[in-house]
Every structure is written in structure tokens, then in C-alpha cells.
C-alpha positions as CSV (number, residue, x, y, z in Angstrom):
1,M,10.5,-7.4,-11.2
2,T,10.0,-6.9,-7.4
3,E,9.2,-10.3,-5.6
4,S,5.7,-10.4,-4.1
5,P,5.4,-10.3,-0.4
6,S,5.3,-13.8,1.0
7,Y,1.5,-13.3,2.2
8,L,0.6,-12.7,-1.3
9,R,2.3,-15.9,-2.9
10,A,0.8,-17.8,0.1
11,T,-2.8,-16.5,-0.7
12,A,-2.4,-17.0,-4.2
13,D,-1.3,-20.5,-3.9
14,A,-4.1,-21.3,-1.3
15,Y,-6.9,-20.1,-3.6
16,D,-5.3,-21.9,-6.6
17,A,-5.5,-25.1,-4.5
18,M,-9.2,-24.4,-3.4
19,A,-10.6,-22.7,-6.6
20,V,-13.1,-25.2,-7.6
21,V,-14.4,-26.1,-4.3
22,Y,-14.7,-22.2,-3.6
23,A,-16.4,-21.2,-6.8
24,D,-19.0,-24.1,-6.1
25,F,-19.7,-22.6,-2.9
26,A,-19.9,-19.0,-3.9
27,R,-21.6,-19.0,-7.0
28,D,-25.1,-18.8,-6.0
29,S,-24.2,-17.0,-2.5
30,L,-26.0,-13.6,-3.2
31,A,-29.3,-15.3,-3.8
32,V,-29.9,-15.6,0.0
33,L,-28.2,-12.1,0.9
34,P,-30.8,-9.2,0.3
35,L,-29.0,-6.7,2.4
36,D,-25.9,-7.3,0.4
37,R,-27.8,-7.1,-2.9
38,A,-29.3,-4.0,-1.8
39,L,-25.9,-2.3,-0.9
40,L,-24.4,-3.5,-4.3
41,A,-27.4,-1.8,-6.0
42,A,-26.8,1.3,-4.0
43,F,-23.1,1.3,-5.1
44,A,-24.2,0.5,-8.6
45,E,-26.5,3.7,-8.8
46,L,-23.9,6.0,-7.4
47,A,-21.4,4.7,-9.8
48,R,-23.9,5.2,-12.8
49,V,-24.5,8.7,-11.6
50,N,-20.9,9.5,-11.1
51,D,-20.2,7.9,-14.8
52,A,-16.3,8.5,-14.3
53,G,-15.2,5.3,-15.9
54,P,-15.5,1.2,-15.7
55,V,-16.0,-0.5,-12.4
56,A,-13.6,-3.0,-11.0
57,E,-14.0,-5.9,-8.8
58,L,-10.7,-6.1,-7.0
59,G,-10.2,-9.7,-5.7
60,C,-13.0,-11.0,-8.0
61,G,-12.5,-14.9,-7.3
62,P,-14.5,-16.8,-9.7
63,G,-16.3,-13.7,-11.1
64,Y,-19.7,-14.2,-9.8
65,L,-20.0,-10.6,-8.2
66,T,-18.5,-9.0,-11.3
67,A,-21.3,-10.5,-13.6
68,H,-23.8,-9.3,-10.9
69,L,-22.4,-5.9,-11.2
70,R,-22.8,-6.0,-15.1
71,G,-26.0,-7.2,-14.6
72,L,-26.8,-4.0,-12.5
73,G,-25.7,-1.9,-15.7
74,L,-22.1,-1.3,-14.9
75,D,-19.0,-1.7,-17.2
76,A,-17.6,-4.1,-14.7
77,F,-14.3,-6.3,-15.0
78,G,-12.6,-8.5,-12.3
79,I,-8.8,-8.8,-11.2
80,D,-7.7,-11.7,-8.9
81,L,-4.5,-12.5,-7.7
82,S,-5.2,-16.3,-8.3
83,P,-4.5,-17.4,-11.9
84,V,-6.7,-20.5,-11.4
85,M,-9.8,-18.2,-10.2
86,I,-9.3,-16.1,-13.4
87,G,-9.6,-19.1,-15.5
88,L,-12.8,-20.3,-13.8
89,A,-14.2,-16.8,-14.1
90,R,-13.3,-16.6,-17.9
91,E,-14.6,-20.0,-18.4
92,A,-17.8,-19.1,-16.4
93,Y,-18.4,-15.8,-17.8
94,P,-16.7,-15.6,-21.3
95,G,-18.4,-12.4,-22.1
96,L,-16.4,-10.3,-19.3
97,R,-13.0,-9.3,-18.8
98,F,-10.9,-10.7,-16.1
99,E,-7.3,-10.2,-15.3
100,V,-4.6,-11.4,-13.0
101,G,-3.4,-8.9,-10.7
102,S,-2.3,-7.7,-7.3
103,M,-4.7,-5.2,-6.0
104,D,-1.8,-3.2,-3.9
105,A,0.1,-2.4,-7.3
106,L,-2.3,-2.6,-10.5
107,D,-1.4,-1.8,-14.0
108,L,-4.0,0.7,-14.2
109,A,-3.8,4.6,-14.8
110,D,-4.5,7.1,-12.1
111,G,-8.2,7.8,-12.1
112,E,-9.0,5.2,-14.8
113,L,-11.9,3.7,-12.8
114,G,-15.3,5.1,-11.8
115,G,-15.8,2.5,-9.1
116,I,-14.2,-0.1,-7.1
117,V,-15.6,-3.0,-5.3
118,S,-13.4,-4.9,-2.7
119,W,-15.7,-7.9,-1.6
120,Y,-14.0,-9.7,1.2
121,S,-10.7,-9.4,-0.9
122,V,-8.2,-8.1,1.4
123,I,-9.3,-10.1,4.5
124,H,-6.0,-12.2,4.4
125,T,-3.8,-8.8,4.5
126,P,-1.8,-8.4,7.3
127,P,-3.0,-5.3,9.2
128,K,0.4,-3.3,9.0
129,E,0.2,-4.1,5.1
130,L,-3.4,-2.7,4.7
131,P,-3.0,1.0,4.3
132,P,-1.2,0.8,0.9
133,Y,-4.5,-1.0,-0.5
134,F,-6.6,2.2,0.3
135,T,-3.8,4.3,-1.2
136,E,-4.1,2.4,-4.3
137,F,-7.8,2.3,-4.5
138,R,-7.7,6.2,-4.0
139,R,-5.1,6.4,-6.8
140,L,-7.4,4.5,-9.2
141,L,-10.5,6.6,-8.5
142,P,-11.0,10.2,-9.6
143,P,-12.7,12.6,-7.2
144,G,-16.3,11.3,-6.5
145,G,-15.4,7.7,-7.5
146,I,-17.2,5.3,-5.3
147,L,-15.5,2.4,-3.4
148,L,-17.5,-0.3,-1.7
149,F,-15.3,-2.2,0.9
150,A,-16.6,-5.5,2.4
151,F,-14.9,-7.3,5.6
152,F,-15.4,-9.5,8.4
153,E,-16.0,-7.2,11.6
154,S,-14.4,-7.6,15.0
155,G,-17.4,-6.7,17.1
156,G,-15.9,-3.7,18.1
157,G,-12.6,-5.3,19.5
158,P,-9.1,-5.0,18.0
159,V,-8.0,-6.7,14.8
160,E,-7.9,-10.2,15.4
161,T,-7.0,-13.4,13.2
162,F,-9.4,-16.5,12.5
163,D,-9.1,-19.8,10.9
164,H,-10.6,-18.9,7.6
165,K,-11.2,-22.1,5.2
166,V,-8.7,-21.2,2.6
167,T,-5.8,-19.2,4.9
168,T,-5.3,-17.2,7.8
169,A,-7.6,-13.9,7.6
170,Y,-8.4,-10.8,10.1
171,R,-11.5,-9.4,11.6
172,W,-11.4,-5.6,11.7
173,P,-13.3,-2.9,13.8
174,V,-15.2,-1.0,11.3
175,D,-14.2,2.4,12.8
176,E,-10.5,1.6,12.3
177,L,-11.2,0.6,8.8
178,A,-13.0,3.9,8.1
179,G,-10.1,5.7,9.5
180,L,-7.6,4.1,7.4
181,A,-9.9,5.1,4.4
182,R,-10.3,8.7,5.3
183,E,-6.5,8.9,5.8
184,A,-6.1,7.7,2.2
185,G,-8.6,10.3,0.8
186,F,-12.0,8.8,1.3
187,V,-15.4,10.4,2.6
188,E,-17.6,7.6,4.1
189,I,-21.2,7.5,2.6
190,G,-22.6,4.8,4.7
191,R,-21.9,1.6,6.3
192,M,-23.8,-1.5,7.1
193,L,-23.0,-4.2,9.7
194,R,-24.8,-7.3,9.2
195,E,-25.2,-10.0,11.8
196,P,-24.2,-13.5,11.0
197,L,-26.9,-15.8,9.3
198,D,-27.2,-19.6,9.8
199,G,-23.9,-21.2,8.8
200,E,-22.0,-17.8,9.2
201,R,-19.5,-17.2,12.1
202,F,-18.9,-13.6,12.2
203,R,-20.8,-10.0,11.6
204,R,-20.2,-8.7,8.2
205,G,-19.2,-5.2,7.6
206,H,-19.5,-3.0,4.7
207,L,-18.2,0.5,4.1
208,L,-19.6,2.7,1.1
209,M,-17.0,5.5,0.3
210,R,-16.4,8.4,-2.1
211,A,-13.0,9.7,-3.3
212,E,-12.3,13.2,-2.1
């Protein structure tokens, strides 16, 4: 078996250690985020129309967003690098499917998914390591499959690190991420940049894309 890159091991260990605190913090976070909910609803509508397979939340953490997607009528399941997070997700949502896995190399067939949500789930990935994630997302989706990608936006400047509460993370310019997605075979449907709310430090970026 190929050994995982050190940043993946470090990220999994960091989230294992913070899992209970993180789950308590994140559980009701969507309740105060109407724009985020609207974008998730748009993703769900597009995925239902496409009807090309189940939807995976990659980097699902404690599972609250996977459960939200199921509530929007999608056949949704979650995958996360942290075994402790997956344990919490299974405990909180016993009727849903959750698996441990690394989203850069998943044990899923080509074109198996109708949609993918990556909700701030690659923010800890070093910039040079990010393109293969988009390649893997594209492999998993058939033509017409939908990808929703959320991240911390850099305010138009270059990629930069910041001191995320769990472990080092990165902020990206939206155009650069959109370019990486295009190179992997995605067409942009739309984007949303949301200004930080009280208690948030950075602008939030969201890209909604379709596989070519």
C-alpha cells in the first residue's frame, strides 16, 4: 500500500484530535447562512435534474452537511479522511452512509457519482498538491455531473496560508481555482463570493461547475 503524504496524515491526526469540538461547533452552522443554503439548494436541483448517480460529500467531517443534502432529496453519502469524524457522523446520522477515505484517490468507479460537494474540504492541501483533486473529482463524475466547491478566498491576491484552528490552511483567488477546474475538465456554471459574517475572518468562495 502506498504511504499517504505527510500533509494528509497530519490533517487526519489534527481533525481526529479536534473532532468532538469541531462537531459541536459545526452542527448548526448552516442555520445562520442563508446564502450558503441557497447555493446548496441550487446544487441539489441541478443534481436531481442530471440524475446521474448518488452525491458524495468529500471531506464530510461530522456529517451535518451530508444530512442536509439528504434533506434536499439527494441520495447523499459522506467520505472523510478522519476516522474519528466518520465515527461521529455515523453516530449522529445512523441512517446515512459514511466512509473513511482520501478524496484524491477514492475507491469509486469512473463516473459513479452524479454530484460532488467539496465544502472547505481541501483547504489544508498544499497548492502544488491541489490539481490532482480536481482530476479525481472529474474522474468520478460523468459528463454533466455537478461539482460544488467551497473555499476561503484570498481577496484577489495570491494563494496564502493562514492559521486555521485545526491545522495550517490556504486561501485561494477564485479565478485561479476556476482555472484549475477548467484544466481538469469542468465548465463553470456560477460562483458566489460571500463577505465574512461576525466571527468570520475571511471572504468565502464557492464555485458551481459541470463536468464536460
